C-alpha positions as CSV (number, residue, x, y, z in Angstrom):
1,V,-9.5,8.7,-10.0
2,D,-6.6,11.6,-9.2
3,V,-6.2,14.9,-10.5
4,S,-2.6,16.9,-10.6
5,S,-2.2,20.3,-12.2
6,E,-2.3,19.1,-15.6
7,Y,-4.0,15.4,-16.0
8,L,-7.1,13.5,-14.7
9,L,-6.5,9.9,-14.3
10,F,-8.6,7.3,-14.2
11,S,-9.3,3.4,-15.1
12,Q,-11.8,1.4,-17.0
13,Y,-12.6,-1.9,-15.5
14,I,-12.5,-5.1,-17.9
15,S,-12.4,-7.8,-15.6
16,N,-10.9,-9.1,-12.1
17,G,-7.5,-9.6,-14.2
18,H,-7.7,-6.5,-16.4
19,T,-7.9,-2.7,-15.7
20,I,-6.7,0.2,-18.2
21,Y,-5.6,3.6,-17.1
22,F,-5.8,6.4,-18.8
23,T,-4.9,9.9,-18.4
24,L,-6.9,13.3,-19.8
25,N,-5.0,16.1,-20.6
26,L,-7.3,19.3,-18.7
27,K,-6.1,21.5,-21.4
28,T,-6.3,19.9,-24.6
29,L,-9.0,17.2,-23.5
30,Q,-6.6,14.4,-25.0
31,I,-6.9,10.8,-23.6
32,T,-3.7,8.6,-23.2
33,E,-3.7,5.2,-22.4
34,L,-1.4,4.5,-20.2
35,T,-1.4,0.5,-19.5
36,K,-1.6,-2.0,-22.8
37,E,-1.3,-5.5,-21.4
38,S,-3.8,-7.4,-19.8
39,A,-3.3,-7.0,-16.1
40,Y,-4.9,-5.6,-13.0
41,Y,-3.9,-2.0,-11.9
42,K,-5.0,-0.4,-8.8
43,E,-4.4,2.6,-6.4
44,A,-2.8,4.7,-8.8
45,K,-1.7,8.2,-7.8
46,F,0.5,10.9,-8.9
47,T,3.9,11.9,-7.5
48,N,4.3,15.2,-5.6
49,D,5.5,16.7,-8.6
50,S,3.2,15.4,-11.0
51,R,5.9,14.1,-13.3
52,G,4.9,10.6,-12.8
53,I,2.7,8.2,-11.1
54,W,2.6,5.5,-8.6
55,W,0.6,2.1,-8.6
56,L,-0.2,-1.6,-8.1
57,S,-0.2,-4.2,-10.2
58,D,0.1,-8.0,-10.9
59,A,1.5,-7.6,-14.3
60,A,4.8,-9.5,-13.8
61,S,3.7,-11.8,-10.7
62,N,1.0,-13.5,-9.0
63,F,1.5,-10.7,-6.6
64,F,1.2,-6.9,-6.5
65,N,4.0,-4.9,-6.5
66,L,4.5,-1.2,-6.7
67,Y,5.3,0.6,-9.9
68,Y,6.3,4.2,-10.8
69,Y,5.4,5.4,-14.2
70,D,7.1,8.6,-15.8
71,L,4.9,10.3,-17.7
72,G,7.8,12.1,-20.0
73,Q,9.5,8.8,-20.8
74,K,6.4,6.3,-20.7
75,K,8.7,4.2,-18.9
76,I,7.4,1.5,-16.0
77,T,10.1,1.1,-13.2
78,K,9.5,-1.5,-10.7
79,V,9.9,0.0,-6.8
80,N,10.3,-3.2,-4.8
81,K,13.0,-5.5,-5.7
82,P,11.7,-8.7,-3.7
83,E,8.4,-10.2,-4.3
84,I,5.8,-9.2,-1.9
85,N,2.4,-9.0,-1.5
86,I,1.3,-5.5,-1.3
87,T,-2.2,-4.6,-0.7
88,D,-1.7,-0.6,-0.2
89,F,1.0,1.7,-0.3
90,A,1.6,5.7,1.5
91,F,4.4,8.1,0.8
92,S,6.0,10.4,3.4
93,P,5.5,14.3,2.1
94,S,8.8,14.4,0.8
95,E,8.4,11.2,-1.3
96,K,11.7,9.9,0.5
97,L,10.1,7.1,2.7
98,L,7.4,4.3,1.7
99,A,4.9,3.0,3.6
100,L,3.8,-0.7,2.3
101,K,0.7,-2.9,3.8
102,V,1.7,-6.0,3.2
103,N,-0.2,-9.3,3.4
104,D,1.9,-11.6,5.1
105,S,0.6,-15.5,4.5
106,G,-2.8,-13.8,5.3
107,A,-1.9,-11.6,7.5
108,D,-1.6,-7.8,7.8
109,S,1.9,-5.9,8.1
110,I,3.5,-2.6,7.3
111,H,7.2,-2.3,6.5
112,I,8.5,1.1,5.9
113,Y,11.6,1.5,3.5
114,E,13.5,4.4,2.5
115,V,13.3,5.3,-1.4
116,S,15.8,7.0,-3.5
117,E,15.6,7.3,-7.6
118,N,12.1,5.6,-7.4
119,Q,13.1,2.7,-6.1
120,I,13.5,1.2,-2.5
121,S,17.0,1.4,-1.1
122,R,16.8,-0.1,2.5
123,E,14.2,-1.4,5.0
124,L,13.6,0.7,8.4
125,N,12.5,-1.1,11.6
126,Q,9.2,-2.7,10.8
127,P,6.2,-1.5,13.4
128,K,5.4,-4.6,15.9
129,I,1.8,-4.9,15.6
130,E,-0.5,-7.8,16.9
131,P,-2.3,-9.7,14.6
132,G,-5.5,-7.9,12.9
133,V,-6.6,-6.1,10.0
134,I,-4.9,-2.9,9.0
135,E,-6.3,0.3,7.2
136,K,-5.9,3.7,5.4
137,L,-2.2,4.4,6.0
138,E,-1.6,8.0,6.2
139,W,1.5,9.6,6.9
140,R,1.7,13.0,9.3
141,D,4.7,14.2,8.0
142,D,8.4,12.2,7.3
143,R,8.7,10.9,10.8
144,E,4.7,9.6,11.9
145,L,2.3,7.3,9.8
146,A,-1.0,6.9,10.9
147,F,-3.1,3.8,10.3
148,G,-6.3,2.1,11.3
149,F,-6.4,-1.2,13.2
150,E,-8.6,-3.7,14.0
151,S,-8.9,-7.4,15.7
152,L,-10.8,-9.9,17.6
153,K,-10.4,-7.9,20.7
154,T,-9.9,-4.6,19.4
155,P,-12.6,-2.8,17.8
156,S,-11.7,-0.1,15.3
157,E,-8.1,2.2,17.0
158,I,-6.6,4.9,14.9
159,R,-2.7,4.5,15.7
160,S,0.3,6.1,14.7
161,Y,4.0,4.6,14.4
162,N,7.4,7.1,14.8
163,V,10.0,5.9,12.7
164,T,12.6,7.9,14.4
165,N,11.8,5.7,17.8
166,S,9.8,3.1,16.9
167,V,7.2,4.1,19.1
168,I,3.3,2.8,18.5
169,Q,1.0,5.3,19.8
170,T,-3.1,5.0,20.0
171,W,-5.2,8.4,19.6
172,A,-8.5,6.8,19.4
173,Q,-10.2,3.4,20.1
174,G,-13.7,1.8,20.7
175,E,-15.1,0.5,23.4
176,V,-15.2,-2.8,24.5
177,T,-16.6,-5.2,27.2
178,K,-13.9,-6.8,29.1
179,N,-15.5,-9.8,30.5
180,I,-16.3,-10.6,26.7
181,V,-12.8,-9.6,25.5
182,D,-11.1,-12.0,28.3
183,Q,-12.9,-15.1,26.8
184,I,-11.5,-14.9,23.1
185,Q,-8.6,-16.0,22.3
186,D,-6.0,-14.2,20.4
187,T,-5.6,-14.4,16.6
188,R,-3.0,-17.0,15.7
189,L,-1.6,-17.8,12.0
190,I,-1.7,-21.2,10.9
191,K,0.8,-23.0,8.7
192,W,0.6,-26.4,7.1
193,K,2.1,-28.5,4.2
194,S,-0.1,-29.1,1.4
195,F,0.1,-32.5,-0.5
196,D,3.0,-30.8,-3.0
197,N,4.9,-30.0,0.1
198,R,4.1,-26.2,-0.5
199,E,3.3,-24.2,2.6
């Protein structure tokens, strides 16, 4: 659920492969169905100017991609060009920078892009983060992105990434028992070929 000055945005769960998004006009109480096809839509949010909606959907592939829905023209535009498995996203206050949480072969990573006319224009330096679980992307301003991080050796931490100098800073961290942590192996990604020669 999200709210703008004019609309309430909400969804109806049909099945694991099908959700429907609607808007409720707060003045007229008219409900409009936005998504027609059988696909899964999630994480929908109004743009800053409330003229459009961002959402993730698997409508056109096996992965979740980011889309922009123009409320006036009733037109959907795919924001990311390459096929990447997006699990979360966050726009900077100006909506000129976009952070995507991506599933890279089962491991979380953050990718940051410049956005122009509701489409990705170029990728910026990717934060170098050790393998673990990334949670809750949140921009402080157009330079600093905050996120939660947790791994086998690292209890929940709050970190930030500065896109200007590529510096990662830890703001809050849980306590660990060092002699136990030292015995734990680092997380590693294992890849192999299946019977049909796919990775």
